[in-house]
N, C-alpha and C positions, 0 to 999 in steps of 0.2 A: 299647356302649358296660364291657359285660364285658369283651372278648374283646382287647380294647384297653389292658386294666387290669391284664390277666394277661401281658399277653404286658413292657409297659413292668417293670412289677414283675419278672419274667426275665430282660431284660434289665440291670434296676438292678441286683440280687442278684449279677448276672453279671459289670458290667463294677465291682462293689465289690471280691467276691471277689479280680480279679486288677488293680491299684490305677490303677485309667482314669478318668484325667481328663476326657476325654468319648466319645461312641457314636458312632459315623461312618457306619456303616449300618447295615442288620439287611436281612436278607431274611428274611421269612415263607412259607410253604407254607399254602395252607386249603384244605379241603376244601369242593367246592360245595355238597353235602348245605348243609354248615354254615346259608346262601344268608346267606351274608358280605355286602354290599354294600362293595368294597373301597375306595370316594369312604369309604363316609362309615365304613371304619375308618383310614384312613387321617388324616383328618381331629380323629377322637373319642382319635387316638390326638396326634399332635400338639398337642393341648388341654390332651389329663392329664402333659403330659409339658414343658409351660414349667416351667421353673425344676430340670433335674437335667441330670444329664449327658446326656440323651440329646433332647436340644432342638430340637439343628440335622442329625440324624439323617437317613441318606434311608432312607423307611421304603420298598421293594418286596415287591413280596404276587404271589404266584403263587396261581393255583386251577391247583387237582389239581382232575383225576375221579374221577368217583363210580367204583367196575371193582360189578362180578360174581360169582359163584362159583356154576358147578351140584353141588346134590349130586348128582346121579346121576351127569351124565356126568363135572365136570371143566374143563365149558367157560366160560371166561373173558369178563368184557365187558365193556368200558371205557367201559356204564351204565350203568342203574339198571333192573332187570325186574322181576317176582316170578316168572315162570314166562323155559322157560331150553325152546327149542324139540324134543328129544327129552321134555318134556309132564314135569321136573322142576322144583324149585323155588332160583331159588338166590337165595344169600347174600347180601345187601352189602358188601365188605371192599375198601371204600377212601367217600374224600369226606366226611368227619366226621372226619376230621384237623388239627389245627394245626401247622405243628409253627414252631416257631422254629431255622432252618432254618443261618440263621450270626449270625455279627456280631462286626464289625470296629469296635475304641476304642483311642486314643489314650494311650496305657498309659506314665508314668509310669519313668522308668530305673534304675535297683539306689538310684544314687547319690545320687540325688534321696528317694528317700524314711529319709537316714540324718538 
């Protein structure tokens, strides 16, 4: 629920800053290491966005793969490993993020604001 709330709070802040009547589409990228179920995230978002400008928004959720970087040889892997084939330790470089990538809004015309 906390990820859904964080997304909604940011979307509503952006909508208010831009004078939006409605939010049409939201695109979110979620790192796989956060272990977020996209269906559960969408369910929670729908529940808490009722009676807000984001209530009927199309929510697109993309899962980002985890990435690792070897501290010894610099090899990059599209997965999480503790050790590289060279024997070096791997540093996790991706898969732990949540990114609000795109928000499409219906915004008032400047004439409508007066």
